[in-house]
C-alpha positions in Angstrom: 29.8 136.6 -110.2 30.4 133.9 -112.8 31.4 135.7 -116.0 31.8 134.6 -119.6 34.7 136.8 -120.4 34.4 136.7 -124.2 31.4 136.7 -126.6 30.1 138.6 -129.5 26.9 140.0 -131.0 26.0 140.8 -134.5 23.3 141.6 -137.1 24.5 139.4 -139.8 25.4 140.6 -143.3 27.8 139.0 -145.7 29.8 142.2 -146.4 30.7 143.0 -142.8 31.2 139.3 -141.8 33.0 137.9 -144.8 35.2 135.8 -142.5 32.1 133.6 -141.7 32.7 131.0 -144.4 31.5 127.7 -145.7 30.9 125.3 -142.8 29.7 128.2 -140.5 26.2 128.4 -141.8 24.7 128.1 -138.3 26.0 131.5 -137.4 25.1 133.2 -140.7 22.3 135.0 -138.9 21.7 137.5 -136.2 23.3 136.6 -132.9 21.8 138.9 -130.2 21.5 139.2 -126.4 18.2 137.4 -126.2 19.8 134.3 -127.7 22.8 134.4 -125.3 20.9 135.1 -122.1 19.2 131.7 -122.4 22.6 130.0 -122.7 24.1 131.9 -119.7 21.1 130.9 -117.6 21.4 127.2 -118.5 25.1 127.2 -117.6 24.6 129.3 -114.4 26.6 132.3 -115.5 25.6 135.7 -114.2 26.9 137.8 -117.1 29.3 138.3 -120.0 31.7 140.7 -121.6 30.8 141.6 -125.2 33.8 142.0 -127.4 33.9 143.9 -130.7 33.5 141.9 -133.9 33.7 144.9 -136.3 36.4 147.5 -136.4 34.3 150.7 -136.3 33.1 153.2 -133.8 29.5 152.3 -134.8 30.2 148.8 -133.4 31.3 150.3 -130.0 28.2 152.5 -129.9 26.0 149.6 -130.7 27.5 147.3 -128.0 27.2 150.0 -125.4 23.5 150.5 -126.3 23.0 146.8 -125.9 24.7 147.0 -122.5 22.2 149.7 -121.5 19.4 147.4 -122.4 20.6 144.1 -121.0 21.9 143.9 -117.4 23.8 140.6 -118.0 26.2 142.5 -120.4 28.6 143.5 -117.6 31.3 145.0 -119.8 32.1 146.0 -123.4 35.5 145.6 -125.1 35.0 147.9 -128.0 37.0 149.3 -130.9 38.6 152.8 -131.2 41.1 154.0 -133.7 44.3 153.6 -131.7 46.3 155.4 -134.5 43.9 158.4 -134.8 44.8 162.0 -133.8 41.3 162.0 -132.3 41.9 159.0 -130.1 41.9 160.9 -126.8 38.5 162.4 -127.6 37.2 159.0 -128.5 38.4 157.5 -125.2 37.0 160.5 -123.2 33.6 159.9 -124.8 33.4 156.1 -124.3 35.1 156.0 -120.9 32.1 157.9 -119.5 30.0 154.8 -120.1 30.3 152.5 -117.0 30.3 149.4 -119.2 33.2 150.4 -121.4 36.0 148.4 -120.0 38.5 147.8 -122.7 39.7 148.1 -126.3 40.6 145.5 -129.0 42.1 145.7 -132.5 42.2 142.6 -134.7 45.9 142.3 -135.0 45.7 138.8 -136.5 44.2 140.3 -139.7 46.9 142.9 -140.2 49.2 142.2 -143.2 52.4 143.3 -141.3 53.4 140.9 -138.6 55.0 143.8 -136.7 51.9 146.0 -136.8 51.7 145.7 -133.0 55.0 147.5 -132.7 54.2 150.4 -135.0 54.8 153.8 -133.4 51.3 155.2 -133.9 49.8 152.1 -132.5 51.9 152.0 -129.4 51.3 155.7 -128.9 47.6 154.9 -128.8 48.1 152.1 -126.3 50.0 154.6 -124.1 46.7 156.5 -123.6 44.6 153.6 -122.3 46.0 153.6 -118.8 44.8 157.2 -118.3 41.3 156.0 -118.8 41.6 152.8 -116.8 41.1 150.6 -119.8 42.2 147.0 -120.5 43.7 146.1 -123.9 42.7 142.7 -125.4 45.4 141.2 -127.5 44.1 139.1 -130.5 47.1 137.5 -132.3 48.2 134.3 -133.8 51.2 132.2 -132.7 53.5 133.8 -135.2 52.8 137.2 -133.6 53.8 136.1 -130.1 57.5 137.2 -130.4 56.5 140.7 -131.3 53.7 140.6 -128.7 56.3 140.0 -126.1 58.3 143.0 -127.3 55.1 145.0 -127.3 54.0 144.1 -123.8 57.5 144.8 -122.5 57.0 148.5 -123.3 53.9 148.9 -121.1 54.6 147.5 -117.6 51.6 149.5 -116.1 49.0 148.6 -118.8 46.7 145.7 -118.2 46.6 143.2 -121.1 44.4 140.2 -121.7 45.4 137.6 -124.3 42.4 136.4 -126.3 42.0 132.8 -127.3 45.4 131.7 -125.9 46.8 133.2 -129.1 45.1 130.4 -131.1 47.5 127.5 -130.7 48.0 124.8 -133.3 45.5 122.4 -131.8 44.4 120.9 -135.1 48.0 119.9 -135.8 48.6 118.7 -132.2 51.6 121.0 -132.2 52.9 122.8 -129.1 56.1 124.5 -130.2 57.0 127.3 -130.5 53.7 128.5 -129.2 54.3 127.0 -125.7 57.7 128.6 -125.3 56.4 132.0 -126.3 53.4 131.7 -124.0 55.6 130.9 -121.1 57.8 134.0 -121.9 54.7 136.3 -122.3 53.3 135.1 -119.0 56.4 136.4 -117.2 54.9 139.8 -117.4 52.5 140.0 -114.4 50.2 142.6 -116.1 49.2 140.0 -118.8 46.1 137.8 -118.3 44.7 135.1 -120.6 41.3 133.9 -121.7 40.7 130.1 -122.0 38.5 130.7 -125.0 38.4 130.1 -128.8 40.1 126.7 -128.6 37.4 124.7 -130.3 37.6 126.5 -133.6 41.3 125.8 -133.7 40.6 122.1 -133.6 38.9 119.7 -136.1 35.3 121.0 -136.1 33.7 117.6 -136.7 36.1 115.2 -134.9 37.2 116.4 -131.5 37.2 115.3 -127.9 37.8 117.3 -124.7 41.2 115.7 -124.1 42.5 117.4 -127.3 42.7 120.6 -125.4 44.4 119.4 -122.3 48.1 120.0 -123.4 47.2 123.6 -124.3 45.2 124.3 -121.1 48.1 122.7 -119.2 50.4 125.2 -120.8 48.4 128.4 -120.1 47.6 127.4 -116.6 51.2 126.6 -115.9 52.2 129.9 -117.4 49.6 132.3 -116.0 48.2 130.3 -113.0 44.6 130.3 -112.0 45.2 133.9 -110.7 45.4 135.2 -114.3 43.1 132.9 -116.3 39.5 133.5 -117.2 36.9 131.4 -119.0 35.4 132.6 -122.3 33.0 131.0 -124.7 33.6 132.9 -127.9 29.9 132.6 -128.5 28.5 132.5 -131.1 31.6 131.5 -133.1 31.9 128.4 -130.9 28.6 127.2 -132.3 30.3 125.9 -135.4 31.7 123.2 -133.2 29.2 122.8 -130.4 26.5 124.5 -128.4 27.2 126.8 -125.4 27.1 124.3 -122.4 29.3 121.8 -124.3 31.9 124.4 -125.0 31.9 125.9 -121.5 32.2 122.4 -119.9 35.6 121.9 -121.5 37.2 124.4 -119.2 34.8 123.7 -116.3 35.7 120.0 -116.4 39.4 120.8 -116.7 39.1 122.7 -113.4 37.6 119.8 -111.5 40.8 119.2 -109.5 41.5 122.8 -108.8 40.6 124.4 -105.4 37.3 126.1 -105.0 39.1 129.5 -104.7 40.9 128.9 -108.0 37.6 127.9 -109.7 36.0 131.1 -108.5 38.8 133.2 -110.0 38.8 131.5 -113.4 35.0 131.3 -113.7 34.5 135.0 -113.1 36.5 136.5 -110.3 39.5 137.4 -112.5 37.2 139.0 -115.1 35.5 141.1 -112.4 38.8 142.2 -111.1 40.6 142.9 -114.4 37.7 144.6 -116.1 36.5 146.3 -112.9 33.0 145.0 -113.5 30.0 146.3 -111.6 27.5 143.7 -110.2 
């Protein structure tokens, strides 16, 4: 299967989606499965992984209901309260759903840069392996040193780095992001999504070559065996429409082997998230 490893849905309201700011008017409206299915078909993708956009159990419930209704939603990376005494009960409940494949917390929005190392949080992460769940890591470049310390504690837990940790593409800056990515990738249980790049660039003036040094870095670090394509739809729409965004990575892969392309365009997502056809 060809899988878009990272996209979102929402019913838009200003209170819950305050991060959608001036210049993002085109996504200040409902973004639902009916809209995405058209784009997937155009780009010849078989399915997607829906990732939480709100930090609530209601968000997880809603995404799983959508997965029940739409076959192309192959997996849901939801939210649970990783610091809650009730975490195990939450995981028991959601892991019964065949489409619940992983968990994410929006680390990039936490005030403390060392939030990812807090004892209650790491105790929660420790429970994920019991339920066969992936943890998606959403951080900024400044969080990478602590992310490396975090991952080191969990050699048996599968991690996926979202959006390549949002490198400084707009500033054409590689360091220290590059060095930290190379260090993080030394842990074989960490995978990476080639996603979210376009919104880290200049939204009005950009070209595909802008992303090459950053893609070179993550493919050097993780190899095609641990990379997966993701659109970050509908957020990507502030820069360009779905086929344009997906073609950045697809075109980058033109000199890769067919086997490597298959892995990046879906095979790795299927394996890591244990997706059903």
